[in-house]
C-alpha positions in Angstrom: -2.9 35.3 20.3 -4.9 36.6 17.4 -2.6 37.3 14.4 -3.9 39.2 11.5 -3.5 37.5 8.2 -1.4 39.1 5.5 -3.2 40.9 2.7 -1.8 38.9 -0.2 -2.9 39.2 -3.8 -4.4 35.7 -3.6 -6.5 36.6 -0.6 -7.7 39.8 -2.2 -8.7 38.0 -5.4 -10.6 35.3 -3.5 -12.5 38.0 -1.7 -13.6 39.6 -5.0 -14.8 36.4 -6.7 -18.5 37.2 -6.3 -18.0 40.8 -7.6 -16.0 39.6 -10.6 -18.6 37.0 -11.4 -21.3 39.6 -11.3 -19.4 41.8 -13.7 -18.6 38.9 -16.0 -22.2 37.7 -16.2 -23.8 41.0 -17.2 -24.2 39.5 -20.7 -27.4 37.4 -20.6 -25.9 34.6 -22.7 -23.0 34.2 -20.3 -25.3 34.2 -17.3 -27.6 31.6 -18.9 -24.7 29.3 -20.0 -23.2 29.5 -16.5 -26.5 28.7 -14.8 -27.1 25.8 -17.3 -23.6 24.4 -16.6 -24.2 24.5 -12.9 -27.7 22.9 -13.2 -26.4 20.0 -15.3 -23.3 19.5 -13.0 -25.6 19.4 -10.0 -27.9 17.0 -11.7 -24.9 14.7 -12.3 -23.9 15.0 -8.7 -27.4 14.3 -7.5 -27.7 11.2 -9.7 -24.3 10.0 -8.6 -25.3 10.3 -5.0 -28.3 8.1 -5.8 -26.3 5.6 -7.7 -23.6 5.3 -5.1 -26.2 4.8 -2.3 -27.9 2.2 -4.5 -24.7 0.2 -4.9 -23.7 0.5 -1.3 -27.0 -0.5 0.3 -25.4 -0.2 3.7 -24.9 3.6 3.3 -28.6 4.5 2.5 -29.4 6.2 5.8 -26.1 8.0 6.0 -26.3 9.2 2.4 -29.8 10.4 2.9 -28.8 12.3 6.1 -25.9 13.9 4.3 -28.0 14.9 1.3 -30.8 16.3 3.5 -28.3 18.3 5.6 -26.7 19.6 2.4 -30.0 20.7 0.9 -31.2 22.2 4.2 -27.9 24.2 4.5 -28.4 25.5 1.0 -31.9 26.6 1.9 -30.8 28.4 5.0 -28.0 30.2 3.2 -30.4 31.2 0.5 -32.9 32.6 3.0 -30.4 35.2 4.2 -30.2 37.0 0.8 -32.6 39.8 0.2 -34.9 39.6 -2.8 -34.4 41.9 -5.7 -35.8 42.3 -9.2 -32.6 41.0 -10.8 -31.0 38.4 -8.6 -27.4 38.1 -7.9 -25.4 35.4 -9.8 -24.2 33.7 -6.6 -27.8 33.4 -5.3 -28.9 32.0 -8.7 -26.0 29.6 -8.7 -27.0 28.3 -5.3 -30.7 27.9 -6.4 -29.8 26.1 -9.6 -27.4 23.8 -7.9 -30.1 22.9 -5.3 -32.6 22.3 -8.1 -30.1 20.1 -10.0 -29.2 18.0 -7.0 -32.9 17.5 -6.1 -33.8 16.7 -9.7 -31.0 14.2 -10.0 -32.1 12.4 -6.8 -35.7 12.3 -8.1 -34.6 11.0 -11.4 -32.7 8.1 -9.7 -35.8 7.4 -7.5 -38.1 7.2 -10.5 -35.7 4.8 -12.2 -36.4 2.3 -9.3 -40.2 2.3 -9.9 
């Protein structure tokens, strides 16, 4: 039995998040600040992954596998979007989060040297 979900206000609003974010970020300063916040938050997440795996030495292979799978999933999602002169905000958010996580992991790795 396939039941159709109700068209509630919450469901419609969630479906329009990307469009509303595009409209909100027309201002370049808003766009830049949003991308910077996402980059720094992803950097914190990436360095946290490295620190947690460093403390729990048993979880190194599992943490590395999860991290590689996450980054590979982000790359594959990104590949589906067409290139345009001015990129969409959601694509840029995905790119900046991927860069932040990778930079956080590299930063933690260089601390060990």
